[in-house]
C-alpha positions as CSV (number, residue, x, y, z in Angstrom):
1,M,-76.6,-29.6,10.0
2,M,-77.9,-30.7,5.9
3,A,-79.1,-27.0,5.2
4,G,-76.2,-25.0,6.5
5,P,-74.7,-24.7,3.4
6,G,-77.8,-24.0,1.8
7,M,-78.1,-21.1,4.2
8,A,-74.8,-19.3,4.0
9,G,-75.1,-20.0,-0.2
10,I,-78.3,-18.3,0.3
11,A,-77.5,-15.5,2.6
12,C,-74.3,-14.5,0.3
13,A,-76.7,-14.7,-3.0
14,L,-78.5,-12.2,-1.2
15,L,-75.9,-9.7,-0.2
16,F,-74.1,-9.9,-2.9
17,E,-75.5,-11.1,-6.1
18,R,-78.2,-8.3,-6.2
19,G,-79.8,-8.7,-9.8
20,R,-78.5,-12.7,-10.1
21,R,-79.6,-14.4,-7.2
22,P,-81.0,-17.9,-8.2
23,V,-78.5,-18.2,-11.2
24,A,-75.9,-17.7,-8.3
25,L,-77.2,-20.5,-6.6
26,G,-77.6,-22.5,-9.8
27,M,-81.3,-22.9,-9.5
28,E,-82.2,-23.4,-13.0
29,I,-85.2,-25.6,-13.8
30,R,-84.6,-26.5,-17.5
31,P,-84.3,-30.5,-16.8
32,N,-82.4,-32.4,-19.5
33,W,-81.1,-36.2,-19.7
34,W,-78.3,-35.6,-17.3
35,W,-81.3,-35.3,-14.1
36,L,-82.2,-38.7,-14.9
37,L,-78.3,-40.4,-15.1
38,A,-77.5,-38.6,-11.9
39,Y,-80.7,-40.7,-10.7
40,G,-79.5,-43.6,-12.4
41,M,-75.6,-42.8,-11.3
42,G,-76.9,-42.9,-7.8
43,I,-77.9,-46.1,-8.3
44,A,-75.0,-47.2,-9.6
45,Y,-72.3,-46.0,-7.4
46,S,-73.8,-47.8,-4.4
47,A,-74.6,-51.3,-6.0
48,I,-70.5,-51.2,-6.9
49,A,-69.9,-49.9,-3.2
50,L,-72.2,-52.8,-2.2
51,T,-70.5,-55.9,-4.2
52,A,-67.3,-54.7,-3.7
53,T,-67.7,-54.5,-0.2
54,V,-69.3,-58.3,0.0
55,F,-66.7,-59.1,-2.4
56,I,-63.7,-58.6,0.0
57,G,-65.5,-60.1,2.8
58,R,-66.3,-57.5,5.2
59,S,-70.2,-57.9,5.3
60,D,-73.0,-60.4,6.1
61,I,-75.6,-59.9,3.7
62,A,-79.0,-59.8,5.1
63,A,-82.1,-59.9,2.5
64,P,-84.8,-57.5,3.0
65,A,-88.3,-59.5,4.2
66,N,-90.2,-57.5,1.9
67,V,-88.5,-56.9,-1.3
68,P,-91.0,-54.4,-3.5
69,G,-91.6,-52.3,-0.6
70,F,-87.6,-52.2,0.4
71,A,-87.1,-51.3,-3.7
72,L,-89.8,-49.0,-3.8
73,S,-88.9,-47.2,-0.5
74,S,-85.2,-47.3,-1.5
75,L,-85.7,-46.5,-5.3
76,L,-88.3,-43.6,-4.8
77,I,-89.5,-42.5,-1.6
78,N,-86.6,-41.9,0.8
79,P,-84.8,-40.3,-2.5
80,I,-87.6,-38.1,-2.8
81,V,-87.5,-37.2,1.0
82,Q,-83.5,-37.0,1.0
83,I,-83.8,-34.4,-2.3
84,V,-86.7,-32.7,-1.1
85,L,-85.3,-32.4,2.6
86,A,-81.6,-32.7,2.7
87,T,-79.4,-32.4,-0.5
88,L,-80.4,-29.7,-2.3
89,W,-80.1,-27.2,0.4
90,E,-76.7,-28.3,1.4
91,E,-76.1,-28.5,-2.7
92,L,-77.0,-25.2,-2.9
93,G,-74.2,-24.1,-0.8
94,W,-71.3,-26.8,-2.8
95,R,-72.7,-27.1,-6.2
96,G,-74.7,-23.6,-5.9
97,Y,-72.7,-20.8,-4.6
98,L,-69.3,-22.5,-4.3
99,Y,-69.3,-23.7,-8.1
100,G,-70.2,-20.3,-9.0
101,L,-67.2,-19.1,-7.6
102,W,-65.0,-21.6,-8.5
103,R,-66.0,-23.8,-11.4
104,R,-63.6,-20.6,-13.7
105,F,-60.6,-22.1,-12.2
106,G,-61.3,-25.2,-14.0
107,F,-63.0,-28.4,-13.5
108,W,-60.7,-30.5,-11.4
109,R,-59.7,-27.4,-9.3
110,C,-63.2,-26.4,-8.4
111,S,-63.7,-30.2,-8.3
112,V,-61.1,-30.4,-5.1
113,G,-61.3,-27.3,-3.7
114,T,-64.7,-27.8,-3.0
115,G,-64.6,-31.2,-2.2
116,L,-61.7,-30.4,0.9
117,V,-64.6,-27.8,2.0
118,W,-67.2,-30.6,1.9
119,G,-65.2,-32.9,4.1
120,I,-64.1,-30.8,6.2
121,W,-67.3,-29.7,7.0
122,H,-68.6,-32.9,8.0
123,A,-65.8,-33.5,10.7
124,P,-67.3,-31.8,13.5
125,G,-70.8,-33.7,13.5
126,I,-68.5,-37.0,12.9
127,I,-66.3,-36.2,16.0
128,L,-68.5,-34.7,18.1
129,F,-72.0,-36.5,17.2
130,N,-70.9,-40.3,16.1
131,I,-72.5,-39.1,12.8
132,N,-71.7,-41.9,9.9
133,Y,-69.0,-43.7,11.5
134,P,-70.1,-44.2,15.2
135,D,-67.1,-46.2,16.3
136,H,-64.5,-44.2,14.8
137,P,-65.4,-40.9,14.7
138,W,-62.0,-39.1,14.7
139,V,-60.5,-41.7,12.1
140,G,-64.0,-41.5,10.4
141,A,-63.4,-37.6,10.2
142,A,-60.2,-38.4,8.5
143,I,-61.2,-40.7,5.8
144,L,-64.5,-38.4,4.8
145,V,-62.6,-35.6,3.6
146,P,-60.6,-37.4,1.2
147,Y,-63.5,-39.5,-0.2
148,C,-65.2,-36.2,-0.4
149,V,-62.6,-34.8,-2.5
150,L,-62.5,-37.8,-4.8
151,L,-66.4,-38.2,-5.4
152,A,-66.7,-34.3,-5.8
153,P,-65.8,-34.3,-9.4
154,L,-68.3,-36.6,-10.0
155,M,-70.8,-34.0,-8.8
156,T,-69.2,-31.1,-10.8
157,L,-69.9,-33.4,-14.0
158,V,-73.3,-33.7,-12.9
159,R,-73.5,-29.7,-12.2
160,D,-71.5,-28.9,-15.7
161,H,-74.2,-31.0,-17.9
162,G,-77.5,-31.0,-15.5
163,R,-76.9,-27.3,-16.0
164,S,-78.8,-26.7,-12.5
165,V,-77.6,-27.8,-8.6
166,I,-80.9,-29.4,-8.7
167,A,-78.9,-32.1,-10.8
168,A,-76.3,-32.7,-7.9
169,G,-78.7,-32.7,-5.1
170,I,-80.6,-35.6,-7.1
171,L,-77.6,-37.4,-7.3
172,H,-76.3,-36.3,-3.7
173,G,-80.1,-37.7,-2.7
174,M,-79.8,-40.8,-4.5
175,L,-76.2,-41.6,-2.8
176,N,-77.5,-40.9,0.2
177,A,-80.8,-43.0,0.0
178,T,-79.4,-46.4,-1.7
179,D,-76.0,-45.9,1.0
180,I,-79.0,-46.3,3.7
181,A,-80.1,-49.5,1.6
182,S,-77.1,-50.7,1.2
183,M,-76.5,-50.5,4.6
184,M,-79.3,-52.5,5.6
185,I,-78.6,-55.4,2.7
186,A,-74.5,-56.0,3.9
187,K,-74.0,-55.4,7.8
188,S,-70.5,-55.2,8.6
189,R,-68.6,-54.9,11.9
190,S,-67.4,-51.6,11.8
191,A,-68.7,-49.0,10.1
192,L,-65.1,-48.0,8.6
193,W,-66.4,-50.8,5.7
194,Q,-69.8,-50.1,5.4
195,G,-71.3,-47.8,3.0
196,D,-70.5,-45.9,0.3
197,A,-68.1,-43.9,2.1
198,G,-66.6,-47.2,3.2
199,L,-63.7,-49.2,2.0
200,G,-66.4,-50.2,-1.1
201,G,-67.3,-46.7,-1.8
202,F,-63.3,-45.9,-2.0
203,I,-63.3,-48.6,-4.8
204,A,-66.8,-47.2,-6.2
205,V,-65.5,-43.5,-6.4
206,T,-62.5,-44.8,-8.2
207,F,-64.2,-46.7,-11.1
208,F,-66.0,-43.4,-11.4
209,L,-62.7,-41.4,-11.6
210,V,-61.5,-43.1,-14.4
211,L,-65.0,-42.8,-16.3
212,I,-64.8,-39.4,-15.9
213,A,-60.9,-38.7,-16.9
214,L,-61.9,-41.2,-19.7
215,F,-65.1,-38.8,-20.7
216,R,-63.5,-35.4,-20.7
217,S,-60.4,-36.3,-22.5
218,G,-62.6,-37.0,-25.3
219,N,-64.6,-33.7,-24.7
220,N,-63.7,-30.2,-24.9
221,E,-66.5,-29.2,-22.6
222,E,-64.7,-26.2,-20.4
223,K,-66.5,-23.8,-23.0
224,S,-69.6,-26.0,-23.4
225,H,-70.8,-27.4,-20.5
226,V,-70.4,-24.7,-17.8
227,T,-72.8,-22.1,-16.2
228,P,-72.1,-18.8,-17.3
229,I,-69.9,-17.4,-14.3
230,H,-70.3,-13.1,-13.5
231,P,-66.9,-11.5,-13.0
232,P,-66.5,-10.3,-9.3
233,S,-66.4,-6.8,-10.5
234,S,-70.3,-7.2,-11.5
235,R,-71.7,-8.2,-8.1
236,G,-74.3,-5.6,-6.4
237,A,-73.9,-5.1,-3.0
């Protein structure tokens, strides 16, 4: 399922982006400090969400039996698996091809538009296959759409400064991996309260939105941190 957006992005790049297909997908391999920062952001985000969930009293804490093994799995092994097999493929669609089409309309417009598509795309899996919210699929689908819209600016920021879809894939993979770890530590009675997409996640994403707004208000980055985008008229068939 997670490969769907990437497959769509690759198909569109093959059909419409002759001569600039890797660029259209954001596949530029020039690591910078934002790639490492994306890794740390994923840990910080889930830590805030977990702390908020525990603080409001909606979870029971269960410490892992093997702490070193749990940490190794949660912070290294599982993130690598997530990034390579899942999130990078998904991000080829969202912060890859779609980013290339919409980023020129501005940071916030691109983020909101991508977040809407991102959230709506998850809805069938939640409703039909009980993904993320097994006890409340319809409510979960309704919740995840605004959650994705709120999370999208953080993903766009990392994509902007990381200069590559890989940076977004790293952040997305870390969020998934640490989310799984947090749900193993703090078990909630309902999926609506649990993990990054539960109430704690909304608190975490609000915190990061404030930081993003403050960061962008002090930086004129529309020209200096946006991957160049070719106008539609320059695309080959």
